[in-house]
N, C-alpha and C positions, 0 to 999 in steps of 0.2 A: 504494500500500500504506500509506503514511504517513497519507494522508487517512482511510482505513478505520480505522486504529488510533486516530487522534485525533478521531474523529467526535463523541463525547460523547452520542450518542443511539442508540436502537435495540438490540433484543435479538434474537439469532439463535434463532428457534424451530426445532423439529424440521422442520416442513413448509417453512419458508423455506429451511432448509439443504438440503432435498431438491431444491428448484428450483435453488438456486445451484450445487449440485454435480452434479445430474443423477442422483443415487443415490436412487431412490425408486420410486414407482408409475409408472414410465415403461417402455413396452414394450421399448425398446432395452436398458435396464439389466436388466429382469427376464429378457429372453432371454439376455443375457450370463451371468447367474448361474444359468441353468437353470430359472427359475420360469415362463417362457413359452416357447412353441414358435416364436413369431414376434415381431418388434419392431413390428408394425403397431399403429396406434392403434385402440382399441376404442370410442372416443367420437365419431369422425366417420366419414363415408363416403368419405373421400379415399384410404384405404389407405396413408396416409403413415406414415413411421416415427415412433413415439411417443417424443419426447425432451422434455427440459425446454424447449428452444427452441420446439418444435412447440406445446407446451402454452401457453407464454407468448405466442407471436406468431401462431399460425395456427389451431389446432384450433377448428372451428366450435362445438363443444359448450360452449366457454367464452367465447362472444361477449359475453354480457351482463357478466360480471365483468371481461372485458378492456376493454369500453367504459368502465366505471367507473375502471379502472386508467389507461387512456389519459387520462381527464379529470384525474386526480390528477397525472399526469406533465406536464400542460399541453400535450398533443398531440404530444409527442416520440415517436420510434419506440420500439418495445418490445424492441430487441435487448438482450441480457443486459448488455453493456458500458454502454449508455446507462442502463438501469435501475439498475445498481449505482452508477454515478456520481451519478445523481439521488438515490438513497437516502442516500448519504454526505453530500450537500449539504443535505438537508431531512428533518426528522423526520416531517413529514406525508406525504411520499413514502414514507419507510420504512414507516410505518404502513399506507399504502395497498397497497404491495407485499406486506407481511406478511399483510394481510387477504385479498388475492387468493390468495396461496399457501395460506393456511389453508382457505379455502372450496373451492378447486379440488382440492387434494390430499385433503381429507376425502372428497369425492365420488369421486375416483379410487380411494382406498383401499376405500371401501364397494363400489364396482363390482368391484374385484379380489376381495374376500372373497366376493361373490355368485357370481362366475365360478368360484372355487375350490369353493364349496359345491355348485354344480350340475354340476361336472365329474365324469365317471365315473372319472377318474384320481385316485389318492390325492394328497392335498395335500402338497406338498413342505414347506410350513411346519410342518404337524403332524408329519410324519415327522422333520424335523430336531429338533424339540423333544423328541420321544420318544427319539430317538437320544442327545441330550445328557443326558437324565435317566438313561438306561440306562448311558451311559458314566460319569456321575457316581456312580451306584450301584456300579459296578465299582471305584471308587477308595476306597470306604469300607473301614475295617479289618474283618477277619473277626469 
């Protein structure tokens, strides 16, 4: 923890934070919060649970960006612990991981929006926004 705090480089972007926390466009997370019916990965044919770990280490859809990340890491494994340790030690590794996260998460987000748009079910995202606006309108003075 101290090494993370004292690192002197790297900024936590939105998409990097999604991968580090597992809270983002991952089937497991979206299923848990009721935005997906299944936690399966939509990007590969393995039927595996879509998690940050799966995205970082296994999903065949991200093979090319993963190869680039692997090269930046000097061939070490892509476990989250190994990646975070390397990020703390090296600004170039931090930048490489951030670039991987940005590229992959942008594509995952676009695919999620496309699935929502083509779904016959109402979008939970749009409903929640409308409900928030209606609730806020109820709080206005008469």
